[in-house]
PDB file with one MODEL, atoms N, CA, C and O in Angstrom:
MODEL        1
ATOM      1  N   UNK A   1     114.824 120.249  99.485  1.00  0.00           N
ATOM      2  CA  UNK A   1     116.421 119.942  99.418  1.00  0.00           C
ATOM      3  C   UNK A   1     116.712 120.823  98.461  1.00  0.00           C
ATOM      4  O   UNK A   1     116.813 120.606  97.253  1.00  0.00           O
ATOM      5  N   UNK A   2     116.883 122.121  99.214  1.00  0.00           N
ATOM      6  CA  UNK A   2     117.973 122.958  98.115  1.00  0.00           C
ATOM      7  C   UNK A   2     119.050 123.404  98.583  1.00  0.00           C
ATOM      8  O   UNK A   2     119.399 123.693  99.727  1.00  0.00           O
ATOM      9  N   UNK A   3     120.024 123.469  96.664  1.00  0.00           N
ATOM     10  CA  UNK A   3     121.207 123.979  96.781  1.00  0.00           C
ATOM     11  C   UNK A   3     121.435 125.092  97.739  1.00  0.00           C
ATOM     12  O   UNK A   3     120.747 125.662  98.586  1.00  0.00           O
ATOM     13  N   UNK A   4     123.111 125.232  97.130  1.00  0.00           N
ATOM     14  CA  UNK A   4     122.844 127.314  98.255  1.00  0.00           C
ATOM     15  C   UNK A   4     124.661 128.033  97.211  1.00  0.00           C
ATOM     16  O   UNK A   4     125.614 127.417  96.734  1.00  0.00           O
ATOM     17  N   UNK A   5     124.296 129.664  97.294  1.00  0.00           N
ATOM     18  CA  UNK A   5     125.440 129.308  96.974  1.00  0.00           C
ATOM     19  C   UNK A   5     125.605 130.653  98.417  1.00  0.00           C
ATOM     20  O   UNK A   5     124.669 131.346  98.816  1.00  0.00           O
ATOM     21  N   UNK A   6     127.214 130.702  99.008  1.00  0.00           N
ATOM     22  CA  UNK A   6     127.817 131.774  99.412  1.00  0.00           C
ATOM     23  C   UNK A   6     128.304 132.301  98.833  1.00  0.00           C
ATOM     24  O   UNK A   6     128.619 132.015  97.677  1.00  0.00           O
ATOM     25  N   UNK A   7     128.560 133.322  99.456  1.00  0.00           N
ATOM     26  CA  UNK A   7     129.551 134.813  98.720  1.00  0.00           C
ATOM     27  C   UNK A   7     130.227 135.430  99.940  1.00  0.00           C
ATOM     28  O   UNK A   7     129.864 135.073 101.061  1.00  0.00           O
ATOM     29  N   UNK A   8     131.229 136.373  99.775  1.00  0.00           N
ATOM     30  CA  UNK A   8     132.081 136.375 100.468  1.00  0.00           C
ATOM     31  C   UNK A   8     131.851 138.072 101.280  1.00  0.00           C
ATOM     32  O   UNK A   8     132.247 138.674 102.278  1.00  0.00           O
ATOM     33  N   UNK A   9     131.148 138.242 100.347  1.00  0.00           N
ATOM     34  CA  UNK A   9     130.059 139.308 100.924  1.00  0.00           C
ATOM     35  C   UNK A   9     129.144 139.739 100.122  1.00  0.00           C
ATOM     36  O   UNK A   9     129.102 139.706  98.892  1.00  0.00           O
ATOM     37  N   UNK A  10     127.975 140.389 101.333  1.00  0.00           N
ATOM     38  CA  UNK A  10     126.472 140.300 100.164  1.00  0.00           C
ATOM     39  C   UNK A  10     126.280 142.052  99.933  1.00  0.00           C
ATOM     40  O   UNK A  10     125.209 142.439  99.465  1.00  0.00           O
ATOM     41  N   UNK A  11     127.354 143.062 100.280  1.00  0.00           N
ATOM     42  CA  UNK A  11     127.096 143.887 100.220  1.00  0.00           C
ATOM     43  C   UNK A  11     128.294 144.395  99.337  1.00  0.00           C
ATOM     44  O   UNK A  11     128.933 143.395  99.008  1.00  0.00           O
ATOM     45  N   UNK A  12     128.767 145.334  98.906  1.00  0.00           N
ATOM     46  CA  UNK A  12     129.781 146.322  98.244  1.00  0.00           C
ATOM     47  C   UNK A  12     129.774 147.449  97.872  1.00  0.00           C
ATOM     48  O   UNK A  12     129.022 147.718  96.935  1.00  0.00           O
ATOM     49  N   UNK A  13     130.592 148.501  98.458  1.00  0.00           N
ATOM     50  CA  UNK A  13     130.491 150.227  97.327  1.00  0.00           C
ATOM     51  C   UNK A  13     131.727 149.500  96.471  1.00  0.00           C
ATOM     52  O   UNK A  13     132.525 148.563  96.480  1.00  0.00           O
ATOM     53  N   UNK A  14     131.102 151.069  95.464  1.00  0.00           N
ATOM     54  CA  UNK A  14     132.117 151.145  94.512  1.00  0.00           C
ATOM     55  C   UNK A  14     132.846 153.100  94.126  1.00  0.00           C
ATOM     56  O   UNK A  14     132.768 154.228  94.613  1.00  0.00           O
ATOM     57  N   UNK A  15     133.347 152.549  93.231  1.00  0.00           N
ATOM     58  CA  UNK A  15     133.397 153.974  92.782  1.00  0.00           C
ATOM     59  C   UNK A  15     132.024 154.276  91.218  1.00  0.00           C
ATOM     60  O   UNK A  15     131.138 153.451  90.997  1.00  0.00           O
ATOM     61  N   UNK A  16     132.181 155.465  90.450  1.00  0.00           N
ATOM     62  CA  UNK A  16     130.863 155.662  89.470  1.00  0.00           C
ATOM     63  C   UNK A  16     132.670 155.491  88.392  1.00  0.00           C
ATOM     64  O   UNK A  16     133.766 156.005  88.619  1.00  0.00           O
ATOM     65  N   UNK A  17     132.215 154.562  87.278  1.00  0.00           N
ATOM     66  CA  UNK A  17     133.490 153.429  86.807  1.00  0.00           C
ATOM     67  C   UNK A  17     134.353 152.515  87.502  1.00  0.00           C
ATOM     68  O   UNK A  17     135.550 152.430  87.227  1.00  0.00           O
ATOM     69  N   UNK A  18     133.871 151.922  88.269  1.00  0.00           N
ATOM     70  CA  UNK A  18     134.844 150.598  88.695  1.00  0.00           C
ATOM     71  C   UNK A  18     134.260 149.638  88.100  1.00  0.00           C
ATOM     72  O   UNK A  18     133.029 149.630  88.133  1.00  0.00           O
ATOM     73  N   UNK A  19     134.902 148.672  87.463  1.00  0.00           N
ATOM     74  CA  UNK A  19     135.193 147.569  87.333  1.00  0.00           C
ATOM     75  C   UNK A  19     134.890 147.209  88.681  1.00  0.00           C
ATOM     76  O   UNK A  19     135.421 147.696  89.679  1.00  0.00           O
ATOM     77  N   UNK A  20     133.399 145.726  88.633  1.00  0.00           N
ATOM     78  CA  UNK A  20     132.728 144.584  89.737  1.00  0.00           C
ATOM     79  C   UNK A  20     133.615 143.508  88.652  1.00  0.00           C
ATOM     80  O   UNK A  20     133.733 143.624  87.433  1.00  0.00           O
ATOM     81  N   UNK A  21     134.213 142.373  89.613  1.00  0.00           N
ATOM     82  CA  UNK A  21     133.754 141.098  89.456  1.00  0.00           C
ATOM     83  C   UNK A  21     133.464 139.867  89.505  1.00  0.00           C
ATOM     84  O   UNK A  21     134.117 138.852  89.747  1.00  0.00           O
ATOM     85  N   UNK A  22     132.072 140.142  89.164  1.00  0.00           N
ATOM     86  CA  UNK A  22     130.994 138.983  90.843  1.00  0.00           C
ATOM     87  C   UNK A  22     131.542 137.551  90.890  1.00  0.00           C
ATOM     88  O   UNK A  22     131.376 136.759  91.817  1.00  0.00           O
ATOM     89  N   UNK A  23     132.279 137.317  89.652  1.00  0.00           N
ATOM     90  CA  UNK A  23     132.871 135.545  90.327  1.00  0.00           C
ATOM     91  C   UNK A  23     133.441 135.617  91.036  1.00  0.00           C
ATOM     92  O   UNK A  23     133.572 134.515  91.569  1.00  0.00           O
ATOM     93  N   UNK A  24     134.368 136.870  91.815  1.00  0.00           N
ATOM     94  CA  UNK A  24     135.459 136.962  93.284  1.00  0.00           C
ATOM     95  C   UNK A  24     134.660 136.750  94.503  1.00  0.00           C
ATOM     96  O   UNK A  24     135.260 136.267  95.463  1.00  0.00           O
ATOM     97  N   UNK A  25     133.657 136.973  94.606  1.00  0.00           N
ATOM     98  CA  UNK A  25     132.955 137.425  95.739  1.00  0.00           C
ATOM     99  C   UNK A  25     131.625 135.953  96.198  1.00  0.00           C
ATOM    100  O   UNK A  25     130.745 135.912  97.057  1.00  0.00           O
ATOM    101  N   UNK A  26     132.120 134.842  95.042  1.00  0.00           N
ATOM    102  CA  UNK A  26     131.409 134.032  95.758  1.00  0.00           C
ATOM    103  C   UNK A  26     132.394 132.696  95.618  1.00  0.00           C
ATOM    104  O   UNK A  26     133.097 132.312  94.684  1.00  0.00           O
ATOM    105  N   UNK A  27     132.170 132.209  96.810  1.00  0.00           N
ATOM    106  CA  UNK A  27     132.805 131.633  97.685  1.00  0.00           C
ATOM    107  C   UNK A  27     132.575 129.807  98.084  1.00  0.00           C
ATOM    108  O   UNK A  27     133.554 129.098  98.314  1.00  0.00           O
ATOM    109  N   UNK A  28     131.074 129.238  98.108  1.00  0.00           N
ATOM    110  CA  UNK A  28     131.447 128.286  97.844  1.00  0.00           C
ATOM    111  C   UNK A  28     129.892 128.110  96.960  1.00  0.00           C
ATOM    112  O   UNK A  28     129.191 129.116  97.081  1.00  0.00           O
ATOM    113  N   UNK A  29     129.375 127.181  96.249  1.00  0.00           N
ATOM    114  CA  UNK A  29     128.395 126.205  96.060  1.00  0.00           C
ATOM    115  C   UNK A  29     127.938 125.106  96.010  1.00  0.00           C
ATOM    116  O   UNK A  29     128.576 124.254  95.391  1.00  0.00           O
ATOM    117  N   UNK A  30     126.730 124.771  96.619  1.00  0.00           N
ATOM    118  CA  UNK A  30     126.632 123.529  96.723  1.00  0.00           C
ATOM    119  C   UNK A  30     124.651 122.785  96.168  1.00  0.00           C
ATOM    120  O   UNK A  30     123.543 123.096  96.603  1.00  0.00           O
ATOM    121  N   UNK A  31     125.083 121.756  95.066  1.00  0.00           N
ATOM    122  CA  UNK A  31     124.009 121.535  94.519  1.00  0.00           C
ATOM    123  C   UNK A  31     122.818 120.594  95.855  1.00  0.00           C
ATOM    124  O   UNK A  31     122.831 120.141  96.999  1.00  0.00           O
ATOM    125  N   UNK A  32     121.995 120.758  94.745  1.00  0.00           N
ATOM    126  CA  UNK A  32     120.343 120.304  96.447  1.00  0.00           C
ATOM    127  C   UNK A  32     120.501 118.599  96.113  1.00  0.00           C
ATOM    128  O   UNK A  32     119.618 117.824  95.746  1.00  0.00           O
ATOM    129  N   UNK A  33     121.503 118.412  96.298  1.00  0.00           N
ATOM    130  CA  UNK A  33     122.223 116.708  96.603  1.00  0.00           C
ATOM    131  C   UNK A  33     123.242 117.361  97.614  1.00  0.00           C
ATOM    132  O   UNK A  33     123.470 116.400  98.348  1.00  0.00           O
ATOM    133  N   UNK A  34     123.961 118.363  98.079  1.00  0.00           N
ATOM    134  CA  UNK A  34     124.940 118.128  98.841  1.00  0.00           C
ATOM    135  C   UNK A  34     126.294 118.206  98.228  1.00  0.00           C
ATOM    136  O   UNK A  34     127.267 118.030  98.960  1.00  0.00           O
ATOM    137  N   UNK A  35     126.521 118.543  96.489  1.00  0.00           N
ATOM    138  CA  UNK A  35     127.395 117.814  96.400  1.00  0.00           C
ATOM    139  C   UNK A  35     127.934 119.468  96.351  1.00  0.00           C
ATOM    140  O   UNK A  35     127.261 120.448  96.674  1.00  0.00           O
ATOM    141  N   UNK A  36     129.710 119.458  95.721  1.00  0.00           N
ATOM    142  CA  UNK A  36     130.139 121.362  95.424  1.00  0.00           C
ATOM    143  C   UNK A  36     130.433 120.606  94.706  1.00  0.00           C
ATOM    144  O   UNK A  36     130.944 119.517  94.444  1.00  0.00           O
ATOM    145  N   UNK A  37     129.338 122.655  94.035  1.00  0.00           N
ATOM    146  CA  UNK A  37     129.878 122.636  92.490  1.00  0.00           C
ATOM    147  C   UNK A  37     130.916 123.254  91.905  1.00  0.00           C
ATOM    148  O   UNK A  37     131.668 123.866  92.663  1.00  0.00           O
ATOM    149  N   UNK A  38     131.209 123.255  90.494  1.00  0.00           N
ATOM    150  CA  UNK A  38     132.009 124.715  89.858  1.00  0.00           C
ATOM    151  C   UNK A  38     131.394 125.589  90.566  1.00  0.00           C
ATOM    152  O   UNK A  38     130.185 125.711  90.760  1.00  0.00           O
ATOM    153  N   UNK A  39     132.461 126.334  91.035  1.00  0.00           N
ATOM    154  CA  UNK A  39     132.135 127.916  90.818  1.00  0.00           C
ATOM    155  C   UNK A  39     131.183 128.569  88.946  1.00  0.00           C
ATOM    156  O   UNK A  39     130.250 129.315  88.647  1.00  0.00           O
ATOM    157  N   UNK A  40     132.043 127.820  88.317  1.00  0.00           N
ATOM    158  CA  UNK A  40     131.549 128.223  86.549  1.00  0.00           C
ATOM    159  C   UNK A  40     129.804 128.045  85.762  1.00  0.00           C
ATOM    160  O   UNK A  40     129.080 128.375  84.823  1.00  0.00           O
ATOM    161  N   UNK A  41     129.925 127.188  87.135  1.00  0.00           N
ATOM    162  CA  UNK A  41     128.105 126.721  86.527  1.00  0.00           C
ATOM    163  C   UNK A  41     127.437 127.886  86.864  1.00  0.00           C
ATOM    164  O   UNK A  41     126.604 128.229  86.025  1.00  0.00           O
ATOM    165  N   UNK A  42     127.564 128.716  87.994  1.00  0.00           N
ATOM    166  CA  UNK A  42     126.518 129.721  88.514  1.00  0.00           C
ATOM    167  C   UNK A  42     126.422 131.056  87.629  1.00  0.00           C
ATOM    168  O   UNK A  42     127.260 131.879  87.260  1.00  0.00           O
ATOM    169  N   UNK A  43     124.926 130.904  87.435  1.00  0.00           N
ATOM    170  CA  UNK A  43     124.899 132.258  86.204  1.00  0.00           C
ATOM    171  C   UNK A  43     124.545 133.928  86.353  1.00  0.00           C
ATOM    172  O   UNK A  43     123.421 134.403  86.514  1.00  0.00           O
ATOM    173  N   UNK A  44     125.076 134.235  86.312  1.00  0.00           N
ATOM    174  CA  UNK A  44     125.794 135.677  86.882  1.00  0.00           C
ATOM    175  C   UNK A  44     124.756 136.997  86.442  1.00  0.00           C
ATOM    176  O   UNK A  44     125.158 137.890  85.697  1.00  0.00           O
ATOM    177  N   UNK A  45     123.557 136.977  86.939  1.00  0.00           N
ATOM    178  CA  UNK A  45     123.114 138.471  86.184  1.00  0.00           C
ATOM    179  C   UNK A  45     123.272 139.569  86.761  1.00  0.00           C
ATOM    180  O   UNK A  45     122.938 139.679  87.941  1.00  0.00           O
ATOM    181  N   UNK A  46     124.093 141.172  85.704  1.00  0.00           N
ATOM    182  CA  UNK A  46     124.078 142.147  86.921  1.00  0.00           C
ATOM    183  C   UNK A  46     122.837 143.164  86.683  1.00  0.00           C
ATOM    184  O   UNK A  46     122.484 142.978  85.518  1.00  0.00           O
ATOM    185  N   UNK A  47     122.376 143.727  87.020  1.00  0.00           N
ATOM    186  CA  UNK A  47     121.506 144.852  87.919  1.00  0.00           C
ATOM    187  C   UNK A  47     122.076 145.518  88.252  1.00  0.00           C
ATOM    188  O   UNK A  47     121.508 146.240  89.072  1.00  0.00           O
ATOM    189  N   UNK A  48     123.325 145.820  88.018  1.00  0.00           N
ATOM    190  CA  UNK A  48     123.564 147.776  88.508  1.00  0.00           C
ATOM    191  C   UNK A  48     124.369 148.518  86.872  1.00  0.00           C
ATOM    192  O   UNK A  48     124.614 148.050  85.760  1.00  0.00           O
ATOM    193  N   UNK A  49     124.516 149.565  87.381  1.00  0.00           N
ATOM    194  CA  UNK A  49     124.654 150.531  86.745  1.00  0.00           C
ATOM    195  C   UNK A  49     125.817 151.191  86.958  1.00  0.00           C
ATOM    196  O   UNK A  49     125.586 152.309  87.417  1.00  0.00           O
ATOM    197  N   UNK A  50     127.592 150.847  86.741  1.00  0.00           N
ATOM    198  CA  UNK A  50     128.119 151.496  87.160  1.00  0.00           C
ATOM    199  C   UNK A  50     128.779 153.041  86.996  1.00  0.00           C
ATOM    200  O   UNK A  50     129.660 153.762  87.463  1.00  0.00           O
ATOM    201  N   UNK A  51     127.845 153.021  86.122  1.00  0.00           N
ATOM    202  CA  UNK A  51     128.912 154.758  84.883  1.00  0.00           C
ATOM    203  C   UNK A  51     127.681 155.559  86.125  1.00  0.00           C
ATOM    204  O   UNK A  51     128.294 156.533  86.563  1.00  0.00           O
ATOM    205  N   UNK A  52     126.546 155.515  86.668  1.00  0.00           N
ATOM    206  CA  UNK A  52     126.509 155.978  87.275  1.00  0.00           C
ATOM    207  C   UNK A  52     125.902 155.645  89.322  1.00  0.00           C
ATOM    208  O   UNK A  52     125.675 154.561  89.860  1.00  0.00           O
ATOM    209  N   UNK A  53     125.833 156.923  89.870  1.00  0.00           N
ATOM    210  CA  UNK A  53     126.312 156.517  91.591  1.00  0.00           C
ATOM    211  C   UNK A  53     124.095 156.164  91.529  1.00  0.00           C
ATOM    212  O   UNK A  53     123.225 156.562  90.754  1.00  0.00           O
ATOM    213  N   UNK A  54     124.066 155.334  92.684  1.00  0.00           N
ATOM    214  CA  UNK A  54     123.018 154.134  93.085  1.00  0.00           C
ATOM    215  C   UNK A  54     123.213 153.076  93.223  1.00  0.00           C
ATOM    216  O   UNK A  54     124.235 152.423  93.434  1.00  0.00           O
ATOM    217  N   UNK A  55     121.930 152.782  93.074  1.00  0.00           N
ATOM    218  CA  UNK A  55     122.192 151.334  93.993  1.00  0.00           C
ATOM    219  C   UNK A  55     121.428 149.803  92.759  1.00  0.00           C
ATOM    220  O   UNK A  55     120.644 150.012  91.833  1.00  0.00           O
ATOM    221  N   UNK A  56     122.148 147.983  93.299  1.00  0.00           N
ATOM    222  CA  UNK A  56     121.358 147.817  92.262  1.00  0.00           C
ATOM    223  C   UNK A  56     122.375 146.280  92.450  1.00  0.00           C
ATOM    224  O   UNK A  56     122.976 146.153  93.516  1.00  0.00           O
ATOM    225  N   UNK A  57     122.480 145.435  91.631  1.00  0.00           N
ATOM    226  CA  UNK A  57     122.697 144.412  92.834  1.00  0.00           C
ATOM    227  C   UNK A  57     123.140 143.197  91.261  1.00  0.00           C
ATOM    228  O   UNK A  57     122.678 143.311  90.125  1.00  0.00           O
ATOM    229  N   UNK A  58     124.285 141.979  91.829  1.00  0.00           N
ATOM    230  CA  UNK A  58     124.622 140.520  90.507  1.00  0.00           C
ATOM    231  C   UNK A  58     123.553 139.737  91.341  1.00  0.00           C
ATOM    232  O   UNK A  58     123.464 139.735  92.569  1.00  0.00           O
ATOM    233  N   UNK A  59     122.895 139.184  90.600  1.00  0.00           N
ATOM    234  CA  UNK A  59     121.768 138.212  91.137  1.00  0.00           C
ATOM    235  C   UNK A  59     123.062 136.511  90.504  1.00  0.00           C
ATOM    236  O   UNK A  59     123.816 136.500  89.531  1.00  0.00           O
ATOM    237  N   UNK A  60     122.917 135.845  91.104  1.00  0.00           N
ATOM    238  CA  UNK A  60     123.693 134.482  90.929  1.00  0.00           C
ATOM    239  C   UNK A  60     122.787 132.994  90.699  1.00  0.00           C
ATOM    240  O   UNK A  60     122.277 132.503  91.707  1.00  0.00           O
ATOM    241  N   UNK A  61     122.685 132.612  89.966  1.00  0.00           N
ATOM    242  CA  UNK A  61     121.834 131.488  90.434  1.00  0.00           C
ATOM    243  C   UNK A  61     122.490 130.026  89.755  1.00  0.00           C
ATOM    244  O   UNK A  61     123.216 130.116  88.765  1.00  0.00           O
ATOM    245  N   UNK A  62     122.228 128.903  90.266  1.00  0.00           N
ATOM    246  CA  UNK A  62     121.809 127.415  89.925  1.00  0.00           C
ATOM    247  C   UNK A  62     120.832 126.616  89.689  1.00  0.00           C
ATOM    248  O   UNK A  62     119.978 126.367  90.540  1.00  0.00           O
ATOM    249  N   UNK A  63     120.837 125.932  88.071  1.00  0.00           N
ATOM    250  CA  UNK A  63     120.130 125.695  88.445  1.00  0.00           C
ATOM    251  C   UNK A  63     120.381 124.036  87.878  1.00  0.00           C
ATOM    252  O   UNK A  63     121.349 123.632  87.233  1.00  0.00           O
ATOM    253  N   UNK A  64     119.010 123.128  88.414  1.00  0.00           N
ATOM    254  CA  UNK A  64     118.876 121.403  88.836  1.00  0.00           C
ATOM    255  C   UNK A  64     119.404 120.919  87.568  1.00  0.00           C
ATOM    256  O   UNK A  64     120.286 121.514  86.949  1.00  0.00           O
ATOM    257  N   UNK A  65     118.789 119.694  87.137  1.00  0.00           N
ATOM    258  CA  UNK A  65     118.649 119.209  85.913  1.00  0.00           C
ATOM    259  C   UNK A  65     118.198 119.183  84.843  1.00  0.00           C
ATOM    260  O   UNK A  65     118.402 118.781  83.697  1.00  0.00           O
ATOM    261  N   UNK A  66     117.125 120.014  85.815  1.00  0.00           N
ATOM    262  CA  UNK A  66     115.405 120.021  85.476  1.00  0.00           C
ATOM    263  C   UNK A  66     115.231 121.818  84.653  1.00  0.00           C
ATOM    264  O   UNK A  66     114.317 122.469  84.148  1.00  0.00           O
ATOM    265  N   UNK A  67     116.289 121.957  84.851  1.00  0.00           N
ATOM    266  CA  UNK A  67     116.557 123.396  84.934  1.00  0.00           C
ATOM    267  C   UNK A  67     115.344 124.212  85.451  1.00  0.00           C
ATOM    268  O   UNK A  67     114.476 124.951  84.985  1.00  0.00           O
ATOM    269  N   UNK A  68     115.676 123.765  86.508  1.00  0.00           N
ATOM    270  CA  UNK A  68     114.631 125.143  87.184  1.00  0.00           C
ATOM    271  C   UNK A  68     115.782 125.475  88.450  1.00  0.00           C
ATOM    272  O   UNK A  68     116.768 124.764  88.644  1.00  0.00           O
ATOM    273  N   UNK A  69     115.560 126.273  88.978  1.00  0.00           N
ATOM    274  CA  UNK A  69     116.596 127.113  89.994  1.00  0.00           C
ATOM    275  C   UNK A  69     116.593 126.871  91.314  1.00  0.00           C
ATOM    276  O   UNK A  69     115.727 127.161  92.140  1.00  0.00           O
ATOM    277  N   UNK A  70     117.706 126.274  91.470  1.00  0.00           N
ATOM    278  CA  UNK A  70     117.598 125.230  92.205  1.00  0.00           C
ATOM    279  C   UNK A  70     118.669 125.701  93.612  1.00  0.00           C
ATOM    280  O   UNK A  70     118.883 125.052  94.636  1.00  0.00           O
ATOM    281  N   UNK A  71     119.396 127.512  93.072  1.00  0.00           N
ATOM    282  CA  UNK A  71     119.503 128.080  94.550  1.00  0.00           C
ATOM    283  C   UNK A  71     119.850 129.515  93.772  1.00  0.00           C
ATOM    284  O   UNK A  71     120.036 129.425  92.558  1.00  0.00           O
ATOM    285  N   UNK A  72     119.981 131.234  94.579  1.00  0.00           N
ATOM    286  CA  UNK A  72     119.749 132.297  94.145  1.00  0.00           C
ATOM    287  C   UNK A  72     120.123 132.586  95.328  1.00  0.00           C
ATOM    288  O   UNK A  72     120.093 131.890  96.343  1.00  0.00           O
ATOM    289  N   UNK A  73     120.614 134.040  95.111  1.00  0.00           N
ATOM    290  CA  UNK A  73     121.402 134.798  96.129  1.00  0.00           C
ATOM    291  C   UNK A  73     121.663 135.860  95.758  1.00  0.00           C
ATOM    292  O   UNK A  73     122.096 135.764  94.610  1.00  0.00           O
ATOM    293  N   UNK A  74     121.640 137.135  96.178  1.00  0.00           N
ATOM    294  CA  UNK A  74     121.664 138.262  95.133  1.00  0.00           C
ATOM    295  C   UNK A  74     123.262 138.851  96.237  1.00  0.00           C
ATOM    296  O   UNK A  74     123.795 138.387  97.244  1.00  0.00           O
ATOM    297  N   UNK A  75     123.582 140.271  95.199  1.00  0.00           N
ATOM    298  CA  UNK A  75     125.492 141.083  96.374  1.00  0.00           C
ATOM    299  C   UNK A  75     124.275 142.181  96.055  1.00  0.00           C
ATOM    300  O   UNK A  75     123.476 142.083  95.124  1.00  0.00           O
ATOM    301  N   UNK A  76     124.307 142.867  96.692  1.00  0.00           N
ATOM    302  CA  UNK A  76     123.633 143.772  96.628  1.00  0.00           C
ATOM    303  C   UNK A  76     125.345 145.461  95.987  1.00  0.00           C
ATOM    304  O   UNK A  76     126.543 145.382  96.260  1.00  0.00           O
ATOM    305  N   UNK A  77     124.886 146.211  95.470  1.00  0.00           N
ATOM    306  CA  UNK A  77     125.733 147.575  94.707  1.00  0.00           C
ATOM    307  C   UNK A  77     125.702 148.531  95.010  1.00  0.00           C
ATOM    308  O   UNK A  77     124.577 148.955  94.746  1.00  0.00           O
ATOM    309  N   UNK A  78     126.587 149.647  95.693  1.00  0.00           N
ATOM    310  CA  UNK A  78     126.250 150.802  96.286  1.00  0.00           C
ATOM    311  C   UNK A  78     127.140 151.196  95.258  1.00  0.00           C
ATOM    312  O   UNK A  78     128.101 150.521  94.890  1.00  0.00           O
ATOM    313  N   UNK A  79     126.704 152.647  94.654  1.00  0.00           N
ATOM    314  CA  UNK A  79     127.719 152.875  93.376  1.00  0.00           C
ATOM    315  C   UNK A  79     127.902 154.314  93.997  1.00  0.00           C
ATOM    316  O   UNK A  79     126.856 154.775  94.453  1.00  0.00           O
ATOM    317  N   UNK A  80     128.798 154.958  94.085  1.00  0.00           N
ATOM    318  CA  UNK A  80     128.660 155.977  95.612  1.00  0.00           C
ATOM    319  C   UNK A  80     130.191 156.966  94.438  1.00  0.00           C
ATOM    320  O   UNK A  80     131.206 156.439  93.982  1.00  0.00           O
ATOM    321  N   UNK A  81     129.673 158.667  94.280  1.00  0.00           N
ATOM    322  CA  UNK A  81     130.523 159.347  93.388  1.00  0.00           C
ATOM    323  C   UNK A  81     132.706 159.138  93.823  1.00  0.00           C
ATOM    324  O   UNK A  81     133.535 159.694  93.102  1.00  0.00           O
TER     325      UNK A  81
ENDMDL
END
C-alpha cells in the first residue's frame, strides 16, 4: 500500500524569470496507511531553470517512518520566452 501525492496541475507553462511556488500546486497528500498528512511534510526538489527557455520539473516526495520513499510525483514545467 503506497501513499499518494495529488497535485492541482501536472504541467505548467511559465515565462523566463517567473517565480514558481511549487507548494501551491499540492492538493492532497496521503501516507501509506491512508492518513492525510500535512503538505509541509512533502520534500520538493527543484529540477528546472527558469532563467532560460526549456523544460524541467519539480519532484514531490514523502518518506515513510523508515526513510523510504512512500510516494512521489512530478510537476512538469515548460519555460517560454
